[in-house]
PASEBA-1860 file (N, C-alpha, C; in nm, 3 decimals):
! residues 189
1> MATVALTT> 0.085/-0.118/0.000/0.000/0.000/0.000/0.089/0.123/0.000 ~ 0.053/0.218/-0.077/0.126/0.344/-0.080/0.092/0.426/0.045 ~ 0.177/0.522/0.074/0.150/0.608/0.190/0.042/0.709/0.155 ~ -0.024/0.759/0.258/-0.133/0.855/0.244/-0.086/0.989/0.298 ~ -0.106/1.096/0.223/-0.074/1.230/0.272/-0.180/1.270/0.374 ~ -0.136/1.301/0.495/-0.228/1.343/0.600/-0.224/1.494/0.614 ~ -0.342/1.553/0.623/-0.356/1.697/0.635/-0.451/1.727/0.750 ~ -0.465/1.853/0.785/-0.562/1.889/0.889/-0.702/1.849/0.846
9> ANFDEVTG> -0.727/1.845/0.717/-0.860/1.810/0.666/-0.893/1.662/0.682 ~ -0.794/1.573/0.672/-0.825/1.430/0.676/-0.763/1.355/0.795 ~ -0.681/1.420/0.875/-0.608/1.350/0.982/-0.701/1.277/1.078 ~ -0.800/1.346/1.133/-0.890/1.284/1.232/-0.970/1.169/1.170 ~ -1.012/1.185/1.047/-1.088/1.080/0.980/-1.001/0.955/0.961 ~ -0.879/0.973/0.914/-0.791/0.859/0.887/-0.745/0.793/1.016 ~ -0.705/0.870/1.116/-0.651/0.812/1.239/-0.760/0.770/1.337 ~ -0.882/0.815/1.318/-0.990/0.784/1.410/-1.060/0.652/1.383
17> KDGIVLVD> -1.027/0.588/1.274/-1.095/0.462/1.239/-1.031/0.344/1.313 ~ -1.099/0.229/1.307/-1.043/0.107/1.366/-0.925/0.060/1.283 ~ -0.832/-0.005/1.349/-0.713/-0.055/1.282/-0.591/0.028/1.320 ~ -0.481/-0.002/1.253/-0.353/0.063/1.283/-0.322/0.167/1.177 ~ -0.281/0.283/1.223/-0.233/0.389/1.135/-0.096/0.431/1.188 ~ 0.004/0.424/1.102/0.135/0.478/1.137/0.147/0.614/1.071 ~ 0.204/0.708/1.144/0.217/0.845/1.094/0.364/0.885/1.100 ~ 0.415/0.933/0.988/0.552/0.982/0.978/0.545/1.134/0.962
25> FWASWCGP> 0.587/1.207/1.066/0.598/1.353/1.057/0.734/1.382/0.996 ~ 0.738/1.455/0.885/0.861/1.473/0.809/0.863/1.610/0.741 ~ 0.975/1.643/0.677/0.988/1.762/0.593/1.089/1.732/0.483 ~ 1.071/1.794/0.369/1.157/1.766/0.253/1.302/1.810/0.276 ~ 1.326/1.910/0.361/1.461/1.960/0.387/1.535/1.876/0.490 ~ 1.467/1.780/0.553/1.522/1.700/0.662/1.593/1.576/0.606 ~ 1.725/1.573/0.618/1.804/1.460/0.568/1.761/1.325/0.625 ~ 1.750/1.311/0.758/1.706/1.184/0.814/1.566/1.144/0.766
33> CVRFAPTY> 1.479/1.242/0.744/1.344/1.213/0.694/1.351/1.154/0.553 ~ 1.433/1.215/0.470/1.448/1.169/0.331/1.508/1.029/0.328 ~ 1.605/1.003/0.416/1.667/0.870/0.421/1.573/0.765/0.478 ~ 1.482/0.803/0.567/1.387/0.709/0.627/1.272/0.676/0.532 ~ 1.242/0.763/0.439/1.126/0.746/0.350/1.122/0.610/0.278 ~ 1.231/0.561/0.219/1.224/0.430/0.152/1.193/0.315/0.249 ~ 1.244/0.322/0.371/1.214/0.221/0.473/1.065/0.220/0.503 ~ 1.010/0.339/0.521/0.867/0.354/0.552/0.783/0.303/0.436
41> ERSSEKHP> 0.823/0.335/0.315/0.750/0.291/0.196/0.755/0.139/0.183 ~ 0.871/0.077/0.204/0.882/-0.070/0.197/0.791/-0.135/0.300 ~ 0.789/-0.080/0.419/0.704/-0.135/0.524/0.557/-0.122/0.487 ~ 0.521/-0.013/0.422/0.381/0.004/0.380/0.341/-0.102/0.278 ~ 0.436/-0.143/0.195/0.408/-0.247/0.096/0.395/-0.384/0.161 ~ 0.467/-0.408/0.271/0.461/-0.536/0.343/0.331/-0.550/0.424 ~ 0.271/-0.437/0.460/0.156/-0.438/0.552/0.037/-0.362/0.492 ~ -0.029/-0.422/0.392/-0.142/-0.351/0.330/-0.260/-0.330/0.425
49> EITFGKVD> -0.265/-0.404/0.535/-0.373/-0.390/0.633/-0.355/-0.267/0.722 ~ -0.238/-0.205/0.717/-0.207/-0.087/0.799/-0.205/0.035/0.709 ~ -0.259/0.145/0.760/-0.252/0.272/0.688/-0.123/0.341/0.727 ~ -0.043/0.377/0.629/0.082/0.449/0.650/0.061/0.592/0.603 ~ 0.056/0.684/0.698/0.035/0.824/0.665/0.161/0.906/0.681 ~ 0.167/1.016/0.608/0.280/1.108/0.617/0.226/1.250/0.635 ~ 0.283/1.320/0.732/0.248/1.459/0.757/0.368/1.545/0.722 ~ 0.356/1.626/0.619/0.460/1.722/0.582/0.449/1.838/0.682
57> TEAEAELA> 0.544/1.845/0.774/0.536/1.944/0.881/0.547/2.088/0.831 ~ 0.603/2.107/0.713/0.609/2.242/0.655/0.472/2.286/0.606 ~ 0.404/2.197/0.535/0.272/2.228/0.481/0.163/2.218/0.587 ~ 0.185/2.135/0.688/0.084/2.110/0.792/0.137/2.149/0.929 ~ 0.180/2.273/0.940/0.237/2.322/1.066/0.137/2.311/1.181 ~ 0.008/2.326/1.151/-0.095/2.315/1.255/-0.096/2.175/1.317 ~ -0.084/2.072/1.235/-0.079/1.936/1.286/0.049/1.912/1.367 ~ 0.160/1.962/1.317/0.286/1.947/1.390/0.275/2.014/1.527
65> AKFAIRSI> 0.214/2.131/1.533/0.198/2.201/1.660/0.100/2.127/1.751 ~ -0.006/2.075/1.695/-0.108/2.002/1.773/-0.045/1.886/1.849 ~ 0.050/1.818/1.786/0.114/1.703/1.849/0.252/1.737/1.907 ~ 0.282/1.865/1.917/0.407/1.913/1.977/0.529/1.846/1.913 ~ 0.529/1.839/1.782/0.641/1.780/1.710/0.755/1.881/1.709 ~ 0.865/1.844/1.773/0.980/1.934/1.783/1.103/1.877/1.713 ~ 1.093/1.750/1.676/1.204/1.684/1.610/1.147/1.592/1.504 ~ 1.208/1.594/1.386/1.161/1.508/1.279/1.277/1.426/1.225
73> PTIMAVRD> 1.247/1.309/1.175/1.114/1.249/1.168/1.066/1.206/1.306 ~ 0.935/1.207/1.324/0.871/1.150/1.441/0.773/1.045/1.390 ~ 0.779/0.928/1.448/0.688/0.820/1.411/0.583/0.808/1.520 ~ 0.457/0.802/1.478/0.346/0.788/1.571/0.265/0.666/1.527 ~ 0.220/0.587/1.625/0.133/0.474/1.596/-0.002/0.500/1.662 ~ -0.108/0.482/1.584/-0.244/0.500/1.632/-0.316/0.368/1.607 ~ -0.382/0.318/1.710/-0.459/0.195/1.692/-0.600/0.220/1.742 ~ -0.696/0.191/1.658/-0.838/0.210/1.691/-0.866/0.351/1.742
81> GVVVYAQP> -0.800/0.449/1.683/-0.823/0.588/1.718/-0.746/0.636/1.840 ~ -0.660/0.552/1.896/-0.585/0.586/2.017/-0.436/0.593/1.984 ~ -0.373/0.706/2.018/-0.228/0.718/1.998/-0.161/0.630/2.102 ~ -0.084/0.530/2.054/-0.020/0.436/2.145/0.132/0.447/2.144 ~ 0.187/0.525/2.051/0.332/0.538/2.042/0.363/0.666/1.967 ~ 0.463/0.738/2.013/0.514/0.854/1.941/0.658/0.874/1.986 ~ 0.749/0.870/1.889/0.891/0.881/1.921/0.964/0.949/1.806 ~ 1.043/1.050/1.834/1.122/1.111/1.726/1.239/1.023/1.686
89> GAIPESSL> 1.282/1.038/1.563/1.400/0.969/1.515/1.369/0.867/1.408 ~ 1.453/0.863/1.306/1.441/0.761/1.203/1.485/0.628/1.265 ~ 1.413/0.523/1.235/1.448/0.393/1.291/1.476/0.295/1.178 ~ 1.559/0.195/1.206/1.588/0.095/1.103/1.463/0.012/1.072 ~ 1.464/-0.051/0.957/1.349/-0.129/0.912/1.311/-0.237/1.013 ~ 1.409/-0.305/1.071/1.379/-0.411/1.169/1.307/-0.354/1.291 ~ 1.343/-0.235/1.333/1.278/-0.172/1.448/1.136/-0.128/1.413 ~ 1.117/-0.081/1.291/0.982/-0.045/1.247/0.894/-0.169/1.245
97> ESLIEKVQ> 0.947/-0.279/1.197/0.872/-0.406/1.195/0.838/-0.450/1.337 ~ 0.932/-0.436/1.429/0.910/-0.471/1.568/0.801/-0.382/1.629 ~ 0.804/-0.254/1.599/0.701/-0.163/1.647/0.564/-0.207/1.597 ~ 0.554/-0.241/1.470/0.427/-0.286/1.413/0.376/-0.409/1.486 ~ 0.464/-0.506/1.509/0.424/-0.629/1.580/0.371/-0.597/1.719 ~ 0.440/-0.509/1.789/0.399/-0.477/1.926/0.267/-0.401/1.929 ~ 0.245/-0.314/1.833/0.118/-0.242/1.827/0.005/-0.341/1.794 ~ 0.032/-0.439/1.708/-0.068/-0.540/1.675/-0.103/-0.626/1.796
105> ELDMDEVR> -0.008/-0.648/1.885/-0.028/-0.734/2.002/-0.100/-0.664/2.118 ~ -0.117/-0.535/2.111/-0.178/-0.461/2.221/-0.319/-0.511/2.254 ~ -0.350/-0.516/2.383/-0.485/-0.543/2.430/-0.551/-0.406/2.443 ~ -0.632/-0.370/2.344/-0.687/-0.235/2.341/-0.787/-0.208/2.453 ~ -0.853/-0.312/2.506/-0.941/-0.291/2.621/-0.857/-0.246/2.741 ~ -0.741/-0.307/2.757/-0.651/-0.268/2.865/-0.597/-0.126/2.844 ~ -0.563/-0.094/2.721/-0.514/0.040/2.688/-0.621/0.144/2.721 ~ -0.744/0.119/2.678/-0.852/0.215/2.705/-0.881/0.229/2.855
113> AHAAARQK> -0.877/0.115/2.926/-0.901/0.119/3.070/-0.793/0.201/3.140 ~ -0.669/0.182/3.099/-0.559/0.258/3.159/-0.573/0.407/3.128 ~ -0.609/0.438/3.005/-0.627/0.579/2.967/-0.740/0.643/3.047 ~ -0.849/0.569/3.064/-0.963/0.622/3.140/-0.924/0.645/3.286 ~ -0.850/0.551/3.343/-0.807/0.566/3.482/-0.713/0.685/3.497 ~ -0.627/0.703/3.400/-0.533/0.815/3.402/-0.607/0.948/3.392 ~ -0.706/0.953/3.304/-0.783/1.077/3.290/-0.865/1.103/3.415 ~ -0.921/1.000/3.475/-0.999/1.016/3.597/-0.908/1.065/3.710
121> GAAAPAKA> -0.788/1.009/3.720/-0.692/1.051/3.823/-0.648/1.194/3.804 ~ -0.634/1.237/3.681/-0.592/1.375/3.653/-0.703/1.473/3.687 ~ -0.829/1.426/3.678/-0.942/1.514/3.705/-0.973/1.526/3.854 ~ -0.932/1.425/3.933/-0.962/1.426/4.076/-0.872/1.526/4.148 ~ -0.929/1.605/4.239/-0.847/1.701/4.312/-0.753/1.628/4.409 ~ -0.636/1.683/4.426/-0.539/1.624/4.518/-0.583/1.652/4.660 ~ -0.564/1.554/4.749/-0.601/1.571/4.889/-0.476/1.604/4.969 ~ -0.490/1.697/5.061/-0.378/1.735/5.147/-0.369/1.636/5.262
129> PADAKAPA> -0.248/1.598/5.301/-0.233/1.512/5.419/-0.288/1.586/5.541 ~ -0.340/1.512/5.637/-0.403/1.572/5.755/-0.308/1.664/5.831 ~ -0.180/1.630/5.832/-0.084/1.710/5.908/-0.011/1.814/5.822 ~ -0.054/1.831/5.699/0.013/1.926/5.609/-0.031/2.069/5.641 ~ 0.062/2.162/5.631/0.031/2.303/5.656/-0.024/2.371/5.533 ~ 0.022/2.330/5.417/-0.026/2.388/5.291/-0.090/2.277/5.209 ~ -0.186/2.313/5.126/-0.249/2.210/5.045/-0.149/2.144/4.950 ~ -0.165/2.015/4.934/-0.078/1.941/4.842/-0.125/1.967/4.700
137> AKAPATKA> -0.032/1.986/4.612/-0.067/2.009/4.472/-0.015/1.892/4.390 ~ -0.099/1.846/4.302/-0.059/1.735/4.215/-0.021/1.793/4.080 ~ 0.100/1.763/4.036/0.145/1.811/3.905/0.069/1.736/3.796 ~ 0.030/1.805/3.692/-0.042/1.736/3.585/0.048/1.636/3.516 ~ -0.009/1.521/3.486/0.069/1.417/3.419/0.080/1.450/3.271 ~ 0.200/1.447/3.218/0.217/1.471/3.076/0.241/1.342/3.001 ~ 0.290/1.241/3.072/0.311/1.110/3.013/0.270/1.005/3.114 ~ 0.226/0.893/3.065/0.198/0.781/3.153/0.331/0.724/3.200
145> PAAEAAAT> 0.332/0.653/3.314/0.457/0.591/3.358/0.517/0.503/3.249 ~ 0.433/0.436/3.174/0.484/0.352/3.065/0.553/0.436/2.959 ~ 0.501/0.556/2.936/0.561/0.645/2.836/0.699/0.690/2.883 ~ 0.709/0.722/3.012/0.838/0.763/3.063/0.939/0.649/3.054 ~ 0.894/0.527/3.085/0.982/0.412/3.076/1.026/0.390/2.932 ~ 0.934/0.406/2.838/0.969/0.387/2.697/1.071/0.489/2.653 ~ 1.052/0.614/2.695/1.145/0.718/2.656/1.283/0.689/2.714 ~ 1.286/0.646/2.840/1.414/0.614/2.903/1.480/0.496/2.834
153> EAESPAAG> 1.401/0.389/2.810/1.456/0.271/2.744/1.503/0.303/2.603 ~ 1.426/0.385/2.532/1.460/0.417/2.394/1.588/0.498/2.386 ~ 1.614/0.579/2.487/1.734/0.662/2.486/1.855/0.588/2.539 ~ 1.834/0.475/2.606/1.943/0.400/2.666/2.016/0.319/2.559 ~ 2.149/0.329/2.554/2.223/0.251/2.454/2.200/0.102/2.471 ~ 2.176/0.056/2.594/2.156/-0.086/2.618/2.020/-0.132/2.566 ~ 1.926/-0.042/2.553/1.792/-0.080/2.512/1.781/-0.099/2.362 ~ 1.872/-0.049/2.286/1.863/-0.064/2.141/1.782/0.047/2.080
161> TPADAPAK> 1.683/0.012/2.004/1.607/0.111/1.929/1.474/0.141/1.996 ~ 1.406/0.248/1.955/1.277/0.281/2.015/1.176/0.168/2.004 ~ 1.185/0.087/1.902/1.087/-0.021/1.885/1.108/-0.131/1.989 ~ 1.220/-0.131/2.060/1.237/-0.228/2.167/1.143/-0.196/2.284 ~ 1.098/-0.072/2.294/1.025/-0.029/2.410/0.873/-0.037/2.400 ~ 0.809/-0.020/2.285/0.664/-0.006/2.289/0.590/-0.134/2.317 ~ 0.471/-0.121/2.363/0.362/-0.216/2.352/0.341/-0.323/2.456 ~ 0.384/-0.312/2.579/0.345/-0.412/2.678/0.244/-0.355/2.777
169> APAAESKA> 0.278/-0.246/2.843/0.187/-0.184/2.937/0.114/-0.070/2.867 ~ -0.016/-0.062/2.882/-0.091/0.038/2.807/-0.080/0.178/2.866 ~ -0.084/0.274/2.778/-0.094/0.415/2.815/-0.133/0.487/2.688 ~ -0.245/0.552/2.690/-0.289/0.617/2.567/-0.393/0.722/2.599 ~ -0.420/0.802/2.501/-0.525/0.902/2.513/-0.654/0.841/2.463 ~ -0.767/0.897/2.501/-0.894/0.839/2.465/-0.924/0.852/2.317 ~ -1.016/0.769/2.273/-1.051/0.760/2.132/-1.136/0.879/2.089 ~ -1.140/0.902/1.963/-1.227/0.995/1.893/-1.183/1.140/1.900
177> PAEAREEP> -1.216/1.217/2.005/-1.190/1.361/1.993/-1.043/1.391/1.968 ~ -1.020/1.476/1.873/-0.882/1.511/1.838/-0.812/1.574/1.958 ~ -0.887/1.647/2.040/-0.826/1.713/2.154/-0.763/1.610/2.249 ~ -0.819/1.491/2.255/-0.768/1.389/2.346/-0.635/1.334/2.296 ~ -0.606/1.355/2.167/-0.482/1.301/2.114/-0.375/1.407/2.100 ~ -0.396/1.523/2.156/-0.300/1.630/2.142/-0.166/1.597/2.207 ~ -0.168/1.520/2.312/-0.046/1.486/2.383/-0.030/1.334/2.376 ~ 0.035/1.282/2.273/0.038/1.138/2.254/0.111/1.067/2.366
185> ATVAG> 0.059/0.954/2.403/0.122/0.871/2.505/0.195/0.758/2.436 ~ 0.288/0.701/2.504/0.364/0.590/2.449/0.334/0.465/2.527 ~ 0.319/0.357/2.458/0.297/0.229/2.522/0.431/0.162/2.532 ~ 0.466/0.115/2.650/0.598/0.058/2.670/0.594/-0.064/2.759 ~ 0.706/-0.128/2.768/0.712/-0.248/2.852/0.825/-0.249/2.945
END
């Protein structure tokens, strides 16, 4: 399957459906993006059941800003409308294949349950300890614990590539509304 150009007009429609959508945030002036493109294209041909999308960050600056893309290429995996992985950096073909396998293996009921619990926890007010002099403040969560572990593992030389980290413990944003996917979570193990 050829890659699909993703724009602000079609992004939510394409990524909100059931199944797996991989998204490559890229730009034509980016050397690593240009070198990664053939790998991404080959993978799209191996996996016709997966939608492989590309977001040109120059033409679609609004989408890049929506997902806080600060480094390209950034690869994002969306399954059943839920962002389950987002990591900057071009990855080798074997790591992309590993990422695909891990996203396919996800228990999406568990991912959704974890996301709902995380959102519920973020919405609940923090309680001050009985002996505290000042009210306790809870810092807003920007990543799930699994996302932090994935980022740490992905950056560790011993961990190998980013695809070594995704897909065991769930962490994701809720399905459907685009606003829920503004801050992608990473699924890691």
